[in-house]
N, C-alpha and C positions, 0 to 999 in steps of 0.2 A: 791286331783287328783292326783296321780304319775306323775310325771316330769321326762322327756326324758335326759337323761347325753347328747344325742348326741348335745343338744342346744346351750354347750357349744365347741365341739370339730366341729361340721360342720362348724365355719367360718372360722377355721385353714386350713381344708381342700377346703372352697371357694377361701380363700386367695392365695393357692397352687394353683390350677386351675387357678388362674387369672396370676400367672407369668411364670406359664408351657405356658399361650396363650401368654407373649408376649417375651416369650423366641424361639416359633418358628420364628419368625423374623430372628433369626440369619440362619434361614434354606436359604442357597444360590438361589438366582431365576434361576441362569440358573441352578441348578441340576434339575429340573423338566420340560424339555425341551421336555420331550413326554407324551404324554395320561396318557401309562402306568404307565413313572415313578411319575404323578400328583395324579392318583390311588391308587398308593403303600404310597406315602407320604401322603396321604387325611389317607388311614388305619392305617398307623404309629401314625401319629399325633394323633387322634382320639385314639388310644389302650393309649397311653403317657398318655396324658392329660387330657381323663375322667377315661376311663377305669381303669388307674393304682390306681388313688385315691380311685374310688369306690373297687379297692378292695381291699388297704388297711383298709379304712376305717369300711368295713363288714367284716374283719379279725378282727381289734382291738372289735369292739362292739358284733363280734358272735352272738349269740342266739337271742340277747335283738331287733338286728334289722329284723332279720330272721323273727320274729314273727310281726311284722310290716308292712314289705312288702307284697302286696297284689299280690303273683306271679303265681296267677290261671287265666286261660284264660277268654275269655266271651263268653255268647251266642249268638246267630245267630240272636235274635230278637235285639241286640244293635247295629247291623249293620247298619240302617237308620240314628243313633246318631252321629255315627263315620262318617259314608261317609258327614253329612250334616255339623259337626263339623270342617272337613276338608276340604270344601266346603267354610265356612265363611271365615276363615285364607286365603286360596287365594285370595279370591277375596277382603278379607279387604288389601290385599300384593298389590293387582295388582293396587286398587284404589292408594293406598300409592305411589308406584312406578309411576303413571299415574302423581300424581299432583309433585311431583318430578322430575319431566323429565319438566314440563310445568313450574316449577320455577327454572330452570336450576341446580339444585342438583344432584350431581353425586352420584353414591352406589358404594363404597369402601369397601375392606376388611382390615381391620385396621391391622387384621394378619393375618401372612402364612397362616394359617385353611383358615382365612375368604376367603383367595384371593382365595385359592385353592378351599370351596365352588361358590367362584361366576365366575369362571372358566366356559368356554362356550362349553359345551361335548356332546352338541344334536347330532352333526354329527357323534358321535362316535357306526363306526359298528357292535361292539358287547353291545347290551346294559346290558347284565348282568353284565358287568364292573361296569356301573353306579349304577345297582340297589343295588351292594354288596359296592361301595365305597360311594353312592352319599344319597342312601338310606340304608341298611341297618346297616352297622355300626355306624353313626352320632344318627341314631335315638334309640337304643339299648346303646348306649354308653354313649349319656346324658341326654335321657330319665331316665334310672337306676341311675343316675346321682342327676338330677335336679326333678324328680315324683317319684323318688323312695325314695334316700337317705334323701335331703333336703327337700322335700313334708312332709312326714312320719316322723323325728324325730321332726319337728315343729308344726305337729297336734297332740300330746298331750298338747300341748296349746292350740290353737285353730285353726278350720278349716279355718278363716280370717286370722290368722299369716300363717300358713303354705303355702296358696296359695298366698299370695301377697307376702310374701317373695322370695319363689323359683319361680315365676314368673318376680319380680326383679332382682334375681340374676341369672338369665337366658340371663333377656333380657344384663346384665352385660358383661357378655360372649364374648359378640361379640364387644365389644370396637369400636360400632357403635354408635353416638348420633341420626342421623337425622335416623336410622332405628329403634330409642330405643322404640317409640309406638308401633311400628308393635310385635316386640320382645314380649315384655309387656302383647299386649295383647293374641298372639300366648302362650305365658304362662300362664297368666289365664285360656285359653281354654281348653291348655293340663290338669293344677291341677284340673278345676273342670270334664274333661273326667275323673280323677281318683277317684275324690269323687264320681258320680254317675252313675260309671259302678262297682267302687267296682275291678277291674286290673289294672296293671304296663301294661302289655300287650295293652291294649288300648289307651294309649297315643304315645304308638312306633308304632302300626299300623296308628294312624292318622302320625304321623308324617315322615312316610316312602311312605305315600298317598302322603303330600305334598311337600317333598323333589322331587318326581320323575316328579309330577306337573310343581312342577317349574322349572323345566330341559327341558322337551318335551312338554309339552302344552300351558304355560302360554306365554313365550313369543312369540308363533304363533298368540296363542289369541292377543295381545296384538298388533303385528305388522298387524292383520288383520282388528281389531278395529280403527287403524290409516291411516288405506288405505283411507274410501269414504270421512270421513271428517276433517280428523285432529285429533292432540290429545286431543280438549276440548270433540269432539265428542266421545272420547275413555275413556276418562275420565267421561263422562255422562253416556254412558253405564256400566262403570266397578261399580259407583255407585249403580245402577238400580242391578246387579248382587249379587252387596254387600248386597239389601235390601230383593233381593228374596231370598236370601242364609240364611241370618237373619233371615226372616221368618221360612223357614224350619228348621232351627235350635231350634229355640223356639219350635214350632210344635214338634221334637222328644225329644226335654228336658220335654215339657208333655207328651209325651207317656212314656216315661223314669221314670219320677216321679210317673203314676200314678202305672208302676209294683212293685218301689220300696214301695209303699203301703200295697203291699201284700209281699213283701218279708221279712223273720224273720231277717235276717242277718240287715237290719235297723232299724228294730222295738225297738230294745236297744239304737237308738241314740237319746242323750240330748242333747237340743242348750246348747253352753256356753254361760253363762251370758255375755252380750253386755259390761260390764266393764272391765271383766276378759280380754274378746278376745281384744280391746282395750289393755289395759294394756301392756299387751303379744306381743303383733304388736307392740307397742311404742318399747318396753325392746328387741327385735329383732330387728330393724333397728337402735339403738343408743346402739350395742353393738361395744366395740372399736375396735374389729377385720374385724368388720365388715365396717363399719366406715373408716379403712384401704384399706378395699379392696374400696371403693368405692373412697376415694379420688386418688389411683393407675388408675382406673378405668377411672375417669375426668380428669387426668393428662394426659394422654395415647391418651385420645380419642381426645383433644384438638390438643397436642401437635403433630397428625396423622394429622388431619385437617390443622393444618399450615405448615406444610412440607410437 
């Protein structure tokens, strides 16, 4: 099987992204004292941290990467699956936030970029700013890097390697230990979305919907749930909503697989040997450069918690 040269290059660019994320802490807090400056800063930082490395990586790999990336659109019959995926991510996040709130664990942004994302802009009078800065730009930049470059450079090794590694490295970019399970699950679902839709635009659409709902819908929903009987009631309802979302997600997935069974594009797919998939997954996670990035992530996340 032909192996991708990106297996050696991706950890280098991942390390660069993590270092750039940490450097965002050098941005003075008083420099974003207005909503307009907050939006502009978020857009600029997303472009510098994710889009710029993606651009250089794409230029470096050239046609070899372009042939891997599924930059085509998705058909309308995939929309129910995408909506179910977005709802599952949102309801799982609602459950996690409720449990953290009950346990007294605060949600923080451990980088300047993360702090901007967590800022409350739901009262912004012009929603187009939020749609652009909080929805479109992060969805495009981050999904192109993680579900485009990282996922598809590791896919020639095995789908298991590509899914786990892209999800794990995506969760690391937030430098948030308490939120790691949520980001990791989100990464798994977004990678799975690429796999069964065959389109990079699909996870971008899901991320866009999740980002906007996180700003305009979920905070209001949480306040409504906590009013009748308190936090425990809200957590119970959130878990129920998550289970319902999971049901519709599995049902939409089943429907999608039935379509895939008659799709010639998937007819030539051959499963990877389990032993080979496990070997390459272990190899990806024990790469010296990745272990360096992991050490930086753990050190920075612990330091941020202690300070």
